[in-house]
N, CA, C and O of each residue as an XYZ file, in Angstrom:
904
protein
N      84.534    283.816    136.922
C      84.318    283.749    135.466
C      82.887    284.175    135.149
O      81.933    283.707    135.770
N      82.761    285.058    134.185
C      81.437    285.557    133.805
C      80.860    284.691    132.709
O      81.500    284.494    131.676
N      79.683    284.177    132.910
C      79.019    283.334    131.924
C      78.214    284.221    130.980
O      77.340    284.952    131.444
N      78.475    284.186    129.667
C      77.746    285.038    128.729
C      76.257    284.723    128.727
O      75.850    283.570    128.865
N      75.460    285.760    128.571
C      74.013    285.606    128.562
C      73.579    284.899    127.291
O      74.047    285.224    126.200
N      72.683    283.933    127.434
C      72.186    283.198    126.286
C      71.132    284.003    125.560
O      70.221    284.554    126.179
N      71.255    284.071    124.252
C      70.254    284.762    123.436
C      69.332    283.711    122.839
O      69.539    282.510    123.009
N      68.311    284.188    122.136
C      67.327    283.264    121.584
C      67.916    282.375    120.508
O      67.529    281.212    120.391
N      68.871    282.912    119.696
C      69.418    282.126    118.602
C      70.927    281.902    118.743
O      71.395    280.772    118.605
N      71.684    282.950    119.013
C      73.121    282.816    119.102
C      73.626    283.533    120.329
O      72.958    284.405    120.884
N      74.825    283.148    120.746
C      75.482    283.818    121.859
C      76.541    284.736    121.292
O      77.299    284.322    120.416
N      76.618    285.977    121.765
C      77.630    286.912    121.331
C      78.688    287.013    122.417
O      78.390    287.364    123.559
N      79.923    286.703    122.053
C      81.003    286.704    123.031
C      82.116    287.592    122.528
O      82.529    287.465    121.375
N      82.613    288.487    123.358
C      83.749    289.318    123.020
C      84.918    288.869    123.871
O      84.864    288.939    125.099
N      85.983    288.404    123.218
C      87.130    287.929    123.959
C      87.982    289.103    124.418
O      88.055    290.120    123.728
N      88.637    288.975    125.589
C      89.521    290.018    126.069
C      88.739    291.217    126.551
O      87.635    291.084    127.078
N      89.326    292.405    126.363
C      88.670    293.635    126.772
C      87.484    293.911    125.872
O      87.492    293.509    124.708
N      86.450    294.595    126.384
C      85.186    294.758    125.660
C      85.326    295.315    124.259
O      84.663    294.818    123.348
N      86.166    296.333    124.039
C      86.188    297.013    122.750
C      87.406    296.647    121.900
O      87.678    297.306    120.897
N      88.136    295.610    122.290
C      89.286    295.205    121.515
C      88.865    294.274    120.386
O      87.966    293.453    120.567
N      89.510    294.392    119.210
C      89.158    293.505    118.092
C      89.689    292.099    118.329
O      90.453    291.846    119.261
N      89.262    291.193    117.457
C      89.705    289.808    117.543
C      91.180    289.674    117.165
O      91.765    290.574    116.562
N      91.759    288.549    117.527
C      93.108    288.195    117.106
C      93.067    286.786    116.533
O      92.152    286.014    116.822
N      94.071    286.456    115.714
C      94.132    285.114    115.137
C      94.262    284.048    116.220
O      93.699    282.960    116.108
N      95.014    284.376    117.272
C      95.186    283.412    118.358
C      93.853    283.127    119.041
O      93.524    281.977    119.332
N      93.090    284.191    119.294
C      91.795    284.013    119.949
C      90.857    283.174    119.095
O      90.089    282.364    119.614
N      90.923    283.371    117.787
C      90.055    282.599    116.889
C      90.449    281.129    116.900
O      89.590    280.250    116.960
N      91.745    280.868    116.844
C      92.205    279.477    116.815
C      91.884    278.746    118.117
O      91.665    277.535    118.117
N      91.856    279.478    119.213
C      91.566    278.861    120.509
C      90.072    278.637    120.739
O      89.685    277.876    121.626
N      89.248    279.288    119.955
C      87.804    279.145    120.147
C      87.352    277.737    119.788
O      87.875    277.126    118.856
N      86.379    277.228    120.532
C      85.899    275.868    120.346
C      84.403    275.861    120.047
O      83.679    276.756    120.484
N      83.936    274.858    119.306
C      82.493    274.745    119.049
C      81.726    274.534    120.345
O      82.256    273.981    121.309
N      80.473    274.977    120.361
C      79.605    274.773    121.523
C      78.355    274.020    121.091
O      78.189    273.672    119.922
N      77.502    273.785    122.038
C      76.287    273.032    121.738
C      75.331    273.814    120.855
O      74.476    273.230    120.188
N      75.471    275.127    120.850
C      74.615    275.952    120.010
C      75.468    276.989    119.288
O      76.621    277.221    119.653
N      74.893    277.607    118.264
C      75.618    278.605    117.472
C      75.977    279.798    118.349
O      75.165    280.267    119.146
N      77.218    280.285    118.187
C      77.610    281.485    118.920
C      78.559    282.291    118.044
O      78.989    281.800    117.000
N      78.894    283.500    118.437
C      79.714    284.348    117.588
C      80.715    285.164    118.383
O      80.501    285.509    119.545
N      81.825    285.460    117.703
C      82.886    286.292    118.250
C      82.872    287.612    117.507
O      83.028    287.640    116.286
N      82.686    288.705    118.231
C      82.579    290.015    117.597
C      83.953    290.628    117.377
O      84.846    290.509    118.216
N      84.109    291.295    116.213
C      85.361    291.984    115.898
C      85.181    293.487    115.814
O      86.165    294.222    115.734
N      83.940    293.957    115.831
C      83.678    295.382    115.724
C      83.238    295.787    114.338
O      83.510    295.097    113.355
N      82.556    296.913    114.271
C      82.077    297.398    112.989
C      80.985    296.545    112.400
O      80.721    296.617    111.200
N      80.341    295.735    113.225
C      79.266    294.872    112.739
C      79.746    293.516    112.275
O      78.931    292.656    111.940
N      81.081    293.300    112.246
C      81.602    292.025    111.763
C      81.822    291.050    112.913
O      82.235    291.445    114.004
N      81.546    289.787    112.663
C      81.766    288.760    113.677
C      82.021    287.418    113.000
O      81.750    287.235    111.813
N      82.547    286.491    113.788
C      82.774    285.127    113.330
C      81.705    284.243    113.944
O      81.606    284.125    115.165
N      80.911    283.625    113.090
C      79.820    282.755    113.541
C      80.347    281.329    113.653
O      80.850    280.771    112.677
N      80.234    280.748    114.825
C      80.717    279.391    115.069
C      79.532    278.448    115.264
O      78.630    278.727    116.055
N      79.541    277.344    114.547
C      78.448    276.386    114.612
C      78.889    275.132    115.386
O      80.086    274.870    115.502
N      77.944    274.370    115.907
C      78.287    273.172    116.680
C      79.115    272.148    115.909
O      79.862    271.380    116.514
N      78.992    272.127    114.575
C      79.753    271.148    113.787
C      81.162    271.621    113.451
O      81.879    270.963    112.698
N      81.559    272.770    114.012
C      82.921    273.262    113.799
C      83.059    274.293    112.707
O      84.169    274.764    112.456
N      81.976    274.666    112.044
C      82.046    275.670    110.997
C      82.311    277.061    111.552
O      81.845    277.406    112.638
N      83.067    277.860    110.792
C      83.375    279.232    111.212
C      83.147    280.148    110.013
O      83.826    280.043    108.991
N      82.176    281.047    110.161
C      81.731    281.862    109.040
C      81.786    283.344    109.400
O      81.272    283.768    110.435
N      82.418    284.118    108.527
C      82.456    285.566    108.732
C      81.134    286.176    108.291
O      80.614    285.845    107.226
N      80.595    287.068    109.115
C      79.344    287.743    108.811
C      79.474    289.224    109.143
O      80.251    289.620    110.011
N      78.702    290.022    108.437
C      78.648    291.461    108.697
C      77.199    291.890    108.816
O      76.429    291.748    107.867
N      76.821    292.411    109.966
C      75.485    292.966    110.160
C      75.528    294.458    109.870
O      76.429    295.162    110.327
N      74.549    294.938    109.110
C      74.493    296.362    108.782
C      73.047    296.761    108.545
O      72.154    295.922    108.434
N      72.850    298.046    108.472
C      71.517    298.576    108.192
C      71.564    299.365    106.887
O      72.483    300.144    106.635
N      70.540    299.134    106.067
C      70.456    299.844    104.791
C      69.000    300.231    104.568
O      68.109    299.382    104.572
N      68.779    301.510    104.377
C      67.414    302.043    104.229
C      66.523    301.617    105.386
O      65.347    301.301    105.207
N      67.113    301.616    106.579
C      66.347    301.309    107.778
C      66.125    299.840    108.048
O      65.481    299.483    109.035
N      66.650    298.969    107.181
C      66.469    297.527    107.357
C      67.773    296.877    107.782
O      68.845    297.214    107.279
N      67.667    295.938    108.720
C      68.839    295.200    109.181
C      69.129    294.065    108.213
O      68.233    293.299    107.860
N      70.390    293.958    107.781
C      70.781    292.929    106.832
C      72.084    292.278    107.281
O      72.813    292.815    108.116
N      72.359    291.110    106.707
C      73.587    290.386    107.019
C      74.279    289.990    105.719
O      73.647    289.491    104.789
N      75.578    290.223    105.676
C      76.384    289.907    104.490
C      77.413    288.850    104.847
O      78.129    288.995    105.838
N      77.500    287.788    104.054
C      78.511    286.751    104.253
C      79.843    287.240    103.704
O      79.908    287.762    102.591
N      80.903    287.071    104.484
C      82.229    287.546    104.092
C      83.215    286.408    103.819
O      84.361    286.664    103.453
N      82.788    285.167    103.992
C      83.688    284.063    103.721
C      83.745    283.071    104.866
O      83.096    283.243    105.897
N      84.533    282.033    104.663
C      84.665    280.949    105.639
C      86.098    280.932    106.169
O      87.059    280.958    105.401
N      86.219    280.888    107.478
C      87.521    280.778    108.111
C      87.940    279.299    108.142
O      87.092    278.454    108.426
N      89.217    278.939    107.861
C      90.381    279.803    107.691
C      90.691    280.185    106.253
O      91.680    280.877    106.011
N      89.870    279.752    105.274
C      90.133    280.133    103.883
C      90.184    281.648    103.747
O      91.008    282.196    103.014
N      89.289    282.312    104.466
C      89.305    283.777    104.547
C      89.787    284.131    105.942
O      89.072    283.946    106.928
N      91.000    284.639    106.012
C      91.586    284.992    107.296
C      91.018    286.275    107.858
O      90.185    286.932    107.234
N      91.478    286.618    109.038
C      90.981    287.801    109.729
C      91.253    289.079    108.947
O      90.375    289.934    108.835
N      92.455    289.218    108.407
C      92.810    290.438    107.669
C      91.956    290.596    106.416
O      91.491    291.695    106.111
N      91.747    289.490    105.686
C      90.937    289.563    104.469
C      89.487    289.875    104.813
O      88.834    290.651    104.116
N      88.982    289.274    105.884
C      87.602    289.547    106.304
C      87.431    291.019    106.639
O      86.411    291.618    106.297
N      88.419    291.609    107.304
C      88.336    293.033    107.632
C      88.359    293.901    106.384
O      87.661    294.913    106.315
N      89.164    293.507    105.390
C      89.185    294.255    104.129
C      87.810    294.203    103.457
O      87.332    295.203    102.922
N      87.186    293.029    103.493
C      85.852    292.899    102.907
C      84.841    293.745    103.677
O      83.975    294.387    103.083
N      84.958    293.740    104.995
C      84.064    294.564    105.815
C      84.219    296.033    105.469
O      83.226    296.739    105.293
N      85.471    296.504    105.369
C      85.718    297.912    105.056
C      85.188    298.263    103.666
O      84.648    299.349    103.456
N      85.349    297.332    102.716
C      84.828    297.579    101.374
C      83.318    297.685    101.370
O      82.745    298.535    100.687
N      82.671    296.809    102.143
C      81.209    296.856    102.237
C      80.760    298.152    102.893
O      79.764    298.744    102.477
N      81.482    298.597    103.910
C      81.141    299.843    104.587
C      81.257    301.038    103.640
O      80.455    301.970    103.714
N      82.237    301.013    102.766
C      82.384    302.091    101.786
C      81.203    302.097    100.812
O      80.707    303.156    100.430
N      80.762    300.900    100.417
C      79.603    300.820     99.525
C      78.359    301.384    100.202
O      77.581    302.117     99.591
N      78.185    301.032    101.475
C      77.025    301.537    102.214
C      77.089    303.053    102.308
O      76.079    303.738    102.146
N      78.289    303.573    102.571
C      78.454    305.024    102.645
C      78.157    305.720    101.330
O      77.757    306.884    101.306
N      78.358    304.987    100.220
C      78.086    305.553     98.898
C      76.642    305.310     98.455
O      76.267    305.639     97.330
N      75.833    304.730     99.354
C      74.430    304.484     99.017
C      74.194    303.207     98.248
O      73.171    303.063     97.579
N      75.132    302.274     98.336
C      75.004    300.988     97.626
C      74.846    299.878     98.651
O      75.611    299.790     99.611
N      73.850    299.036     98.441
C      73.643    297.880     99.303
C      74.622    296.785     98.879
O      74.491    296.255     97.775
N      75.593    296.431     99.712
C      76.597    295.431     99.302
C      76.013    294.068     98.983
O      76.520    293.377     98.099
N      74.967    293.664     99.677
C      74.353    292.368     99.395
C      73.704    292.368     98.016
O      73.836    291.404     97.263
N      73.000    293.453     97.687
C      72.357    293.559     96.380
C      73.398    293.671     95.272
O      73.232    293.098     94.195
N      74.472    294.412     95.541
C      75.527    294.565     94.552
C      76.203    293.235     94.264
O      76.579    292.956     93.125
N      76.357    292.417     95.291
C      76.960    291.098     95.091
C      76.089    290.241     94.188
O      76.606    289.518     93.336
N      74.774    290.310     94.361
C      73.871    289.543     93.500
C      73.982    290.008     92.052
O      73.999    289.194     91.129
N      74.056    291.330     91.864
C      74.183    291.859     90.505
C      75.501    291.446     89.878
O      75.545    291.085     88.701
N      76.582    291.496     90.659
C      77.891    291.097     90.139
C      77.889    289.621     89.738
O      78.514    289.236     88.750
N      77.183    288.807     90.511
C      77.110    287.381     90.200
C      76.356    287.148     88.896
O      76.759    286.328     88.071
N      75.257    287.879     88.721
C      74.469    287.753     87.486
C      75.307    288.159     86.281
O      75.315    287.482     85.253
N      76.015    289.282     86.430
C      76.869    289.761     85.338
C      77.975    288.758     85.052
O      78.308    288.501     83.895
N      78.548    288.186     86.122
C      79.613    287.204     85.938
C      79.146    285.976     85.192
O      79.849    285.469     84.318
N      77.958    285.492     85.532
C      77.401    284.330     84.844
C      77.143    284.649     83.380
O      77.413    283.833     82.498
N      76.615    285.847     83.130
C      76.333    286.248     81.748
C      77.614    286.368     80.936
O      77.662    285.975     79.770
N      78.659    286.920     81.568
C      79.934    287.070     80.862
C      80.547    285.711     80.554
O      81.123    285.512     79.485
N      80.423    284.780     81.488
C      80.967    283.454     81.264
C      80.237    282.748     80.131
O      80.847    281.999     79.368
N      78.934    282.984     80.020
C      78.146    282.343     78.975
C      78.433    282.946     77.607
O      78.234    282.291     76.584
N      78.900    284.189     77.583
C      79.142    284.892     76.314
C      80.604    284.775     75.922
O      81.315    285.776     75.846
N      81.047    283.562     75.675
C      82.428    283.357     75.253
C      82.550    283.521     73.738
O      81.554    283.556     73.016
N      83.786    283.620     73.284
C      84.034    283.737     71.847
C      83.447    282.536     71.114
O      82.853    282.691     70.047
N      83.607    281.350     71.675
C      83.114    280.136     71.041
C      81.590    280.173     70.863
O      81.066    279.757     69.830
N      80.891    280.679     71.885
C      79.432    280.748     71.829
C      78.983    281.704     70.727
O      78.084    281.389     69.948
N      79.617    282.872     70.672
C      79.232    283.861     69.650
C      79.609    283.363     68.262
O      78.886    283.612     67.297
N      80.737    282.660     68.150
C      81.148    282.106     66.860
C      80.125    281.102     66.355
O      79.832    281.058     65.160
N      79.578    280.293     67.263
C      78.548    279.330     66.864
C      77.306    280.066     66.366
O      76.660    279.633     65.412
N      76.980    281.180     67.020
C      75.832    281.982     66.574
C      76.087    282.551     65.178
O      75.178    282.595     64.349
N      77.312    282.983     64.918
C      77.648    283.528     63.601
C      77.500    282.455     62.524
O      76.922    282.711     61.468
N      78.013    281.275     62.785
C      77.917    280.199     61.808
C      76.463    279.825     61.543
O      76.078    279.555     60.405
N      75.661    279.811     62.604
C      74.235    279.514     62.441
C      73.558    280.605     61.615
O      72.714    280.316     60.767
N      73.929    281.846     61.865
C      73.363    282.974     61.108
C      73.746    282.863     59.624
O      72.906    283.074     58.749
N      74.997    282.536     59.347
C      75.446    282.396     57.966
C      74.712    281.272     57.254
O      74.382    281.388     56.074
N      74.458    280.187     57.972
C      73.744    279.061     57.376
C      72.306    279.436     57.050
O      71.787    279.080     55.992
N      71.657    280.168     57.979
C      70.267    280.568     57.740
C      70.170    281.612     56.635
O      69.115    281.776     56.021
N      71.258    282.311     56.385
C      71.281    283.287     55.291
C      71.509    282.630     53.933
O      71.472    283.295     52.898
N      71.745    281.323     53.946
C      71.924    280.600     52.692
C      73.327    280.658     52.128
O      73.515    280.479     50.925
N      74.329    280.907     52.983
C      75.706    280.932     52.482
C      76.102    279.564     51.950
O      75.589    278.538     52.397
N      77.010    279.561     50.997
C      77.455    278.317     50.365
C      78.116    277.409     51.398
O      78.736    277.881     52.352
N      77.976    276.109     51.194
C      78.584    275.152     52.115
C      80.094    275.310     52.192
O      80.696    275.116     53.248
N      80.700    275.663     51.065
C      82.154    275.858     51.045
C      82.554    277.028     51.939
O      83.571    276.968     52.630
N      81.751    278.093     51.923
C      82.033    279.264     52.762
C      81.888    278.907     54.234
O      82.716    279.287     55.062
N      80.829    278.176     54.549
C      80.617    277.763     55.935
C      81.744    276.851     56.412
O      82.207    276.974     57.546
N      82.175    275.956     55.566
C      83.239    275.019     55.932
C      84.541    275.758     56.200
O      85.245    275.448     57.161
N      84.866    276.736     55.352
C      86.106    277.497     55.534
C      86.048    278.337     56.809
O      87.031    278.428     57.544
N      84.887    278.953     57.068
C      84.745    279.774     58.269
C      84.881    278.923     59.524
O      85.553    279.302     60.483
N      84.227    277.762     59.497
C      84.311    276.849     60.642
C      85.744    276.361     60.835
O      86.206    276.203     61.965
N      86.429    276.128     59.747
C      87.808    275.628     59.799
C      88.765    276.650     60.413
O      89.574    276.294     61.271
N      88.685    277.917     59.986
C      89.614    278.921     60.513
C      89.288    279.275     61.967
O      90.181    279.632     62.736
N      88.021    279.175     62.339
C      87.663    279.458     63.728
C      88.240    278.413     64.683
O      88.516    278.715     65.844
N      88.419    277.195     64.197
C      89.003    276.151     65.036
C      90.410    276.524     65.489
O      90.851    276.096     66.555
N      91.116    277.320     64.688
C      92.457    277.757     65.072
C      92.413    278.775     66.213
O      93.381    278.912     66.963
N      91.295    279.487     66.345
C      91.189    280.521     67.377
C      90.766    279.958     68.729
O      91.087    280.536     69.768
N      90.062    278.858     68.726
C      89.480    278.333     69.970
C      90.504    278.002     71.067
O      90.249    278.317     72.229
N      91.640    277.384     70.753
C      92.580    277.081     71.848
C      93.031    278.310     72.629
O      93.285    278.218     73.830
N      93.132    279.449     71.969
C      93.611    280.673     72.613
C      92.487    281.482     73.241
O      92.599    281.906     74.391
N      91.409    281.700     72.506
C      90.381    282.635     72.972
C      88.975    282.045     72.981
O      88.016    282.751     73.295
N      88.836    280.777     72.646
C      87.503    280.190     72.530
C      86.662    280.283     73.783
O      85.463    280.552     73.706
N      87.267    280.066     74.932
C      86.508    280.050     76.184
C      86.653    281.334     76.990
O      86.302    281.371     78.169
N      87.164    282.377     76.364
C      87.291    283.678     77.029
C      86.004    284.478     76.841
O      85.417    284.436     75.760
N      85.539    285.220     77.883
C      84.405    286.139     77.686
C      84.738    287.100     76.554
O      85.789    287.741     76.573
N      83.864    287.203     75.583
C      84.209    287.933     74.366
C      84.482    289.413     74.629
O      85.256    290.043     73.908
N      83.844    289.967     75.663
C      84.081    291.372     75.959
C      85.412    291.645     76.615
O      85.813    292.802     76.739
N      86.117    290.589     77.044
C      87.405    290.757     77.729
C      88.595    290.492     76.823
O      89.735    290.734     77.218
N      88.353    290.005     75.630
C      89.455    289.627     74.740
C      90.161    290.874     74.213
O      89.513    291.818     73.760
N      91.477    290.870     74.276
C      92.286    292.022     73.872
C      92.957    291.761     72.522
O      93.077    290.607     72.109
N      93.393    292.811     71.832
C      94.108    292.617     70.560
C      95.319    291.690     70.670
O      95.501    290.848     69.791
N      96.170    291.805     71.722
C      97.306    290.874     71.811
C      96.893    289.409     71.887
O      97.604    288.542     71.378
N      95.747    289.117     72.520
C      95.273    287.739     72.590
C      94.894    287.218     71.209
O      95.228    286.090     70.846
N      94.197    288.049     70.448
C      93.819    287.646     69.093
C      95.065    287.479     68.231
O      95.165    286.542     67.438
N      96.013    288.398     68.395
C      97.244    288.317     67.607
C      98.015    287.043     67.932
O      98.593    286.423     67.039
N      98.027    286.651     69.203
C      98.720    285.419     69.589
C      98.100    284.213     68.895
O      98.806    283.302     68.463
N      96.768    284.215     68.791
C      96.092    283.115     68.093
C      96.439    283.121     66.606
O      96.639    282.066     66.006
N      96.509    284.312     66.017
C      96.847    284.423     64.600
C      98.298    284.024     64.339
O      98.615    283.461     63.292
N      99.173    284.319     65.296
C     100.594    283.985     65.140
C     100.809    282.470     65.063
O     101.735    282.008     64.395
N      99.959    281.702     65.741
C     100.113    280.251     65.680
C      99.881    279.735     64.270
O     100.463    278.727     63.869
N      99.032    280.422     63.518
C      98.784    280.040     62.122
C      99.912    280.556     61.240
O     100.374    279.855     60.339
N     100.353    281.778     61.500
C     101.463    282.333     60.723
C     102.731    281.496     60.880
O     103.501    281.342     59.932
N     102.941    280.962     62.070
C     104.153    280.180     62.336
C     104.251    278.957     61.429
O     105.334    278.401     61.247
N     103.132    278.542     60.865
C     103.128    277.393     59.954
C     103.338    277.840     58.517
O     103.347    277.020     57.599
N     103.506    279.139     58.327
C     103.670    279.669     56.981
C     102.362    279.882     56.255
O     102.363    280.136     55.051
N     101.234    279.783     56.964
C      99.898    279.927     56.347
C      99.441    281.377     56.477
O      98.535    281.674     57.256
N     100.052    282.265     55.733
C      99.777    283.691     55.876
C      98.372    284.070     55.401
O      97.696    284.884     56.030
N      97.943    283.479     54.295
C      96.608    283.794     53.791
C      95.538    283.272     54.749
O      94.510    283.921     54.945
N      95.776    282.108     55.343
C      94.825    281.550     56.315
C      94.719    282.462     57.536
O      93.630    282.662     58.073
N      95.850    283.012     57.973
C      95.839    283.916     59.121
C      95.025    285.159     58.819
O      94.277    285.625     59.679
N      95.152    285.704     57.627
C      94.387    286.888     57.240
C      92.890    286.567     57.171
O      92.054    287.367     57.593
N      92.566    285.395     56.639
C      91.159    284.984     56.572
C      90.595    284.759     57.980
O      89.441    285.082     58.260
N      91.434    284.199     58.859
C      91.021    283.971     60.248
C      90.732    285.298     60.946
O      89.756    285.411     61.687
N      91.570    286.294     60.711
C      91.324    287.618     61.299
C      90.009    288.198     60.817
O      89.286    288.823     61.592
N      89.690    287.998     59.542
C      88.449    288.516     58.982
C      87.230    287.850     59.612
O      86.263    288.524     59.968
N      87.280    286.523     59.749
C      86.139    285.796     60.327
C      85.989    286.135     61.811
O      84.872    286.301     62.303
N      87.112    286.238     62.520
C      87.050    286.622     63.935
C      86.426    288.005     64.091
O      85.676    288.259     65.032
N      86.747    288.890     63.156
C      86.155    290.224     63.194
C      84.641    290.169     63.083
O      83.941    290.949     63.728
N      84.135    289.259     62.276
C      82.682    289.107     62.152
C      82.070    288.622     63.464
O      80.967    289.032     63.825
N      82.785    287.750     64.178
C      82.299    287.270     65.474
C      82.211    288.429     66.456
O      81.215    288.568     67.165
N      83.240    289.254     66.502
C      83.241    290.390     67.431
C      82.165    291.403     67.067
O      81.535    291.978     67.955
N      81.949    291.627     65.793
C      80.934    292.603     65.391
C      79.522    292.102     65.712
O      78.633    292.895     66.022
N      79.322    290.785     65.635
C      78.030    290.234     66.037
C      77.827    290.425     67.541
O      76.721    290.727     67.990
N      78.892    290.250     68.309
C      78.805    290.457     69.758
C      78.519    291.920     70.084
O      77.768    292.212     71.014
N      79.109    292.834     69.329
C      78.848    294.271     69.531
C      77.391    294.594     69.222
O      76.731    295.316     69.968
N      76.904    294.051     68.119
C      75.526    294.340     67.709
C      74.510    293.814     68.711
O      73.424    294.377     68.851
N      74.858    292.731     69.412
C      73.936    292.137     70.386
C      74.224    292.596     71.808
O      73.659    292.051     72.756
N      75.092    293.588     71.973
C      75.348    294.168     73.287
C      76.229    293.353     74.198
O      76.210    293.562     75.411
N      77.015    292.414     73.648
C      77.856    291.562     74.489
C      79.339    291.896     74.377
O      80.175    291.236     74.994
N      79.656    292.895     73.611
C      81.025    293.392     73.512
C      80.948    294.852     73.098
O      79.934    295.301     72.563
N      82.016    295.586     73.344
C      82.019    297.009     73.043
C      82.893    297.368     71.857
O      82.715    298.425     71.251
N      83.834    296.503     71.521
C      84.720    296.826     70.404
C      85.247    295.558     69.755
O      85.188    294.463     70.315
N      85.770    295.756     68.537
C      86.339    294.663     67.755
C      87.864    294.764     67.800
O      88.438    295.622     67.129
N      88.534    293.906     68.576
C      89.985    294.013     68.698
C      90.742    293.701     67.415
O      91.917    294.051     67.298
N      90.088    293.043     66.438
C      90.796    292.744     65.194
C      91.082    294.007     64.393
O      91.967    294.011     63.537
N      90.333    295.089     64.668
C      90.573    296.346     63.964
C      91.937    296.932     64.317
O      92.517    297.680     63.530
N      92.446    296.595     65.495
C      93.752    297.106     65.914
C      94.902    296.292     65.340
O      96.066    296.608     65.584
N      94.592    295.257     64.588
C      95.636    294.372     64.069
C      95.931    294.594     62.592
O      96.624    293.797     61.960
N      95.405    295.671     62.056
C      95.696    295.974     60.657
C      97.187    296.254     60.498
O      97.751    297.093     61.201
N      97.802    295.557     59.590
C      99.233    295.720     59.366
C     100.097    294.869     60.270
O     101.320    294.876     60.136
N      99.486    294.133     61.192
C     100.269    293.321     62.131
C     100.606    291.949     61.569
O     101.531    291.289     62.043
N      99.864    291.523     60.567
C     100.092    290.192     60.005
C     101.015    290.263     58.795
O     101.116    291.289     58.123
N     101.678    289.157     58.541
C     102.563    289.063     57.382
C     101.716    288.970     56.118
O     100.827    288.125     56.011
N     102.006    289.852     55.163
C     101.238    289.855     53.922
C     101.714    288.721     53.028
O     102.908    288.605     52.754
N     100.789    287.883     52.570
C     101.207    286.784     51.674
C     101.694    287.333     50.340
O     101.159    288.322     49.838
N     102.717    286.686     49.760
C     103.244    287.137     48.480
C     102.294    286.711     47.374
O     101.852    285.563     47.333
N     101.978    287.647     46.472
C     101.071    287.272     45.359
C     101.740    286.266     44.440
O     102.939    286.350     44.173
N     100.960    285.323     43.963
C     101.471    284.327     43.030
C     101.143    284.753     41.606
O      99.977    284.816     41.215
N     102.174    285.039     40.850
C     101.973    285.467     39.445
C     101.855    284.240     38.554
O     102.665    283.315     38.612
N     100.841    284.267     37.748
C     100.611    283.147     36.839
C     100.940    283.579     35.409
O     100.745    284.735     35.034
N     101.427    282.658     34.646
C     101.807    282.959     33.271
C     100.593    283.352     32.440
O      99.513    282.781     32.596
N     100.772    284.315     31.571
C      99.684    284.742     30.701
C      99.386    283.659     29.680
O     100.254    282.885     29.275
N      98.131    283.638     29.287
C      97.736    282.635     28.278
C      98.308    283.032     26.946
O      98.102    282.334     25.953
């Protein structure tokens, strides 16, 4: 039996033949050791095993002459096949001149920003803007009231991801009660929320514009002449 050479920090062990990739069976049979060690799968990817039983997928690569490491997930939540897909995706990014580690940080920042920019958040900004503009209390109350009907459907959705069918579904819940004029007013106020998001760079379009003619028109009430 050949005893693997100890390195300064981790031991690198290749199971089976030298150039063969890992298998699920080999991974399941692997046991923790007194120090951190790793099982190589090829292409820079390996499974890092810690003394406490942790198993972490890692990818070593070079970008602009610097050696870097990318985390690919935790085994068994991320299986061997998924880890390989992530490795291949990272390799494609490197081939295209993109650092996968840096791109992941940017994607995370964008994701956090998108989550913070929900319809509800922008709607609150609109109401605050209307109040600072000196709008009548009755107008503010009505706007706040109709927006409450939209929140269950789209309130917590990133405003840039909301589609016309989603807005229409929210409006339909009001129409179903026979409140046709309220639904039309709700569409108008929602449109103001989307336009504020567009003006501040948090959305690209107003989906309420695609709903013209989609709502039931309320019947005019004729009043007797004096």
